[in-house]
C-alpha positions, 0 to 999 in steps of 0.5 A: 505511572511513568511518563516521558517526553523529548523536548530538548528545546523546552526550559520546562515541561508540565505533564496534565493528566486528568486535570492534575499538573505535575512538573517533569525533571530533566532525565540525566541519562538522556539529553533533551528528555523529561520524565516524571510519574503521575497516577493514570490508568487506561483511558486517562487523559493527558498532555504536555505543556512546554514553557507554560504554553498550551497542553499539547498531545504526546508526540508518541501518543497511543490514542487521541480520542478527541482528534489530533488536536485533543488530549492523549489517552493512555492505552493499557495494551495488556488489557486486550485478550486476543482470540487469535493468541496461536497465530504463527504469522504468515510470510510473504512469499506465496502472498496474494494481497488485497488493499483495503481502505477502512473508511470506504470498504463499507459504508459504515467506515470502521474496522468493526464493519470491515472485519465482518466483511473479511470472509469474503476476502478469505474465501477468495483466496487472498492471503494478506490484507493491506490496510491504508494509513489508520493514524489519526487525521483531521475530521471523520474521512479521508485517504489516511496519508495526512495523518499526524500521531503516528503511534495512534488509531484514528478514533472514528474508525474504532480506535486502538480496540477497533484495530485489534479486533480487526486484526484478530478476526483477519488472523482466525481467517488465516489472513495476515495483515500489512498496515500502510505507514507514512514516515516521509510527512505529516499532515498539515493540521494537527501536526504538533511535532515542531513545538516539541523538537527538530523533527523536520529539517529544512536541509531538505525539502519534499512535496509537502514541505520540509523534510523529516529530519533523518540526518541533520542535528537532533536526528538520532531522536527522530529516527528512534521515534519512527522506528519505535512507531513501526515496532509498536504496530508490529508488537502491540497490534500483531500486525504482519507487515509494513507498507512504507509510503513513498520512501524515495522522499525519505532524504538521508545522507547519512552512512546508515540509511534509515530504512537499513536501520528499520529493516534491522529492527524489524528482522530482529523484532521478528526473531523475538517474537518468533513469527515473519515480519516484512517491509514493503516499500513504495519507491519510484527510484527502480533502485535494486539496493533497496530490496537487496538484503543488508549482508549483500550491501543493500537496505534489507526492505523485503519487497517493494511496489512495481509501478512499472508492471502497472504502467505497462499493463495500464498502457496496453489495456487502455492505450492512455499515453499521457505523463508517466504512461508516455514511454510505456505507450510506445510499444505497450506489450514489449514494455509489458514482456520487459517487466515480466522478465526483467522486473523493472522497465526503466533500468537505466533507460531514458524516461522522457517523463522525467527528462533523464535516464532512470533506474538500474537493472535488477540482477534476476538471478539474485533478487526473488521475484516475490520481492516486487508487488504486481498490480493492475489497480492501486489507491494511487492509480485510481484515486489520482485520477480527476474522477477516480475511474477504475479500470471496470469504468475505463473498459466497461465495454470490454470485460474480456480486457478486465479478465486479461488484467487479472490473469496478468496480475495473478500469474505473473512472477510478482507478488500480485495485489489487488484493489478492494473491489477489483475482484468483481470489477466494482462499478464504484469509483474511488475518488480523492476525499477529505474532511478538513476541519479547517475551512481555509485548508478545506478550500485550498485543497479544493482548489488545488485539486481543480487547479491540478487537473484544469492543466490536463484539460479537466473542466472544474465542474467535472473534478469531484469536490474532496469536501463533499460528503457525496464524494466519499459516498460514491466511493464506497463498495456496493457488496450486493453487485457481486451477486449480479452479472457481469460482477459475478462471472468476474468474481468467479474469475478471480477466485479460479485464478487465485486458486490456480496460483496457490495450486500450480507450484510454477506460479509461485516460483521465485526465479525471475529469470525463468519467465520467457515471453512471446508477443506481437505488438501489432496483433496485440497478443502476449504469451509467457511461460512459467515452468510448465504453466502457459499464459496467453492473452489476446488484447485484439478485437479480433481473434489470434493464433498464439504459438505455444509450442508443440508439447500437449497442454490442458486448459486450466482456465479460460475467459471463453471457451477454447480448445488446447493447441493442436499439432501446430501448437497454436492456441486459438484465442477469441478477441479480448480474451485469455487462458491458462494452460498446463503443458503435459 
């Protein structure tokens, strides 16, 4: 078997495979690369010693059976027989996405246990499951954003075979699979990349330290490393799309931005494989160029998370106004109306949180609405609270407001995304948890978390200890809740709304400019039109008369019983309630 590694600063490189040592030779065609052959097969353990130093795992390791610091293992992808061999892919337009964390979706915290629950997701009407990161990280449990082997799969979840079985089952049920990948930093423990080459640069800095080297000396190989990793997930594991974490932290001053290079490579792979593939970015820049096609001068990423919609909706529901919510909380329904019709709230407007103007406008006539993902909850917006409260906990006395959140998310112009358990108003929190094996790092994370929230007035004893196993246990879903009220009613509501999204073509119309919104900030109602579909929400405690026009209408779904508008065109909605209607 041929082995190779990029180690441009090494004078000698030795391959250690199944206990045998083999001196590698410089590759005459590729400066900095070392190559050589050794007897190996699926499962063979190996690593590289640089200049007679310790044996290190392969930067491109496909498997780390003993964790990030152990030896790598050979993976022969051809040994797996796919049951869903005829899978033709599932594109993003018309999608309903479901964000899922493997380690807490079930108490077992494995791919196989999660796969056994996928029928619930398919029955819900979801089209794509978005997995939070699955690259190896220290310990057993964690969010996954501190991964260190970008080509490998976390072994406690089930390793490469476990991920393939999960994808296979999802495809059998008609579900596409999206994988969250982290290119902007690596975890603080188990990261051996700097020993091999200039994977990071002091030219730029991020909240996690030196930036990934996308534009300094040696950056060609680093970019190839990241692009190759992305393509491997899509090719070898038959993933349908990638979610790119915090792309605003990918600092790149080169003429051709890394994201443009990545999107071109993904599009080319999609053409070769004959199935749709896509990229969804997380970005806080509100820059339409990110999701503008390359042919039109953009970066060619296919979609992005839209935090502005979340922030407007969250402030309208909860009244919270701290931090980045401040600008939205001044007039939350106006903010919500602006995002529903323009995509971004901050489109060049002043952001008090940032102390400057932020964003630029979307061209609503050119950017299809499905390129923005809209959501009421995500892992970030729940888990980065001190106690990890879901909306179901923040609004536990107001189930009608939870129903309004659902209807606004699932009938808005954007591609809707749910966070696991949202569909039945899960009573479990989703808290920040880690399992660092380094005691000093574990204590630093624990104290840092407490300091962060102490600055916002939280007593230290109320901030869950991320290293306590009970923190992860509290965050696991309790599927038995689905059978009990009030959870069962909420689950029926989500199913009905998702079914409507699939049944009514107007609800997947990509024309963002066609959405029309009316609202009354003081009376706390908002209504919008998408083709012949009318959506109305009353966030106020008392009843509201919502004007919907004089055309006859039929109620398609309502949280509380309502009659269609009469001759006066007014829909009379009970307090904290909502309805979807079809004008005839």
